[in-house]
Structure formats: structure tokens, C-alpha cells
N, C-alpha and C positions, 0 to 999 in steps of 0.2 A: 554699704550698709556700715562700714566699718568705724562710722562718727556717732551711730545709734548707742545708745546707755541706756541701762536697766537698772534702778534702784532696788535692792534688797537688804535684808537683814541675816547676818553669818552669826549663826552660835553653837556653843560647844554640845555636847550632846548632856554633860553636866551642868549645862545653863550658865558658866562661872565666867564667859568668855561671849560677847556682844557687841558689833558694828555694824552700825547701818552703813553703805558704802555703794557708791554706784559707779557699777562696771561695764566696758565696753560688750554690748552682746555678742559678738567674736571670741571673747574669752574664752579659755577650755578649762573646764571643771578641774583638770589636773593642774591649772596654774592656781585655781584658786585652792587647792587642797597645799599646796606647796609654799605659798605665801602665808597665808594661815599658818600653818604649822611654823612657819619660820618666825613669825610675827608676837606668835603666842606661845612659844616655845613649850610647843606639843613634844611627847618623844617620836625621836626620828627612828625607833626601834620598831614602828607600830605602822600599818597602813590604813589610812581613813579613807573613808567615802562620805560624798555628800548628796543627804535625803532633803526633797523638796517637801516641807511638812505642809505647806498649801494646799499640796496634791498627791501627797503619802506615797514619792517615786521617788525612787534611787537614780542620781544622776549620774549618765554615763560619763567617765573623766575625759573619754577619747572625744568628746564631743562638744562643742560650744553650747553656751547660755540659752541661745538662740534656738540650738537643735535639741536642745531639753526644753523648751516651749518655757523659760522663766520668764513672770512679768515681774512689772512694779510692784513693792509690797511684798512680794515671798517671801518666808523664811524658810533659809538653807542652812540646815543641821550639818556638822563636821562631826562624824563619830568614828570610832574605830571598827574597823573592818576585821570581821573574824571569817577567815577560811574555812572550811571543814572540809576533809580530805576522809 
């Protein structure tokens, strides 16, 4: 399964940044957050989460794309995470 890929679109919440990418299905969501934050120069003082807009579900960062049931053509939105306490 390590060679299986999925083609998705990554966007930021404000839609100012967008990238069509092909990623390994085994890639963890937390790695997508780290790579996107670094590449797009997003604030490192903020936590981010990924929402699959195709299913309207927040993806668990500790799981892979495969475990989160991500499919070709899905749009994954990187959005600031607000923790309420």
C-alpha cells in the first residue's frame, strides 16, 4: 500500500492559497499540516486542522489519508484551529 497515491486539492480557509497535489495514501494529516504551514509561510503561533470539504469532516491528524478515507478529487481545507476551554 505504500506506493498508492491520492490526488487532492489543498486550500487555506480564506482560499488565498491553493495547490493540486498527489500524495501517498500513507501520509499522515499532521505531515500535511506541517508541510503546508512551512511552504505557505503560515503563522507558527497557530494550530491548524484539515477539513475534507467533500465530506464536511475534520481529519484526524494522527491518522493517514487512507484511514481518513480521502479520495481522488477531494478538497482538503487547512484552517486555524480554535481550542475552547
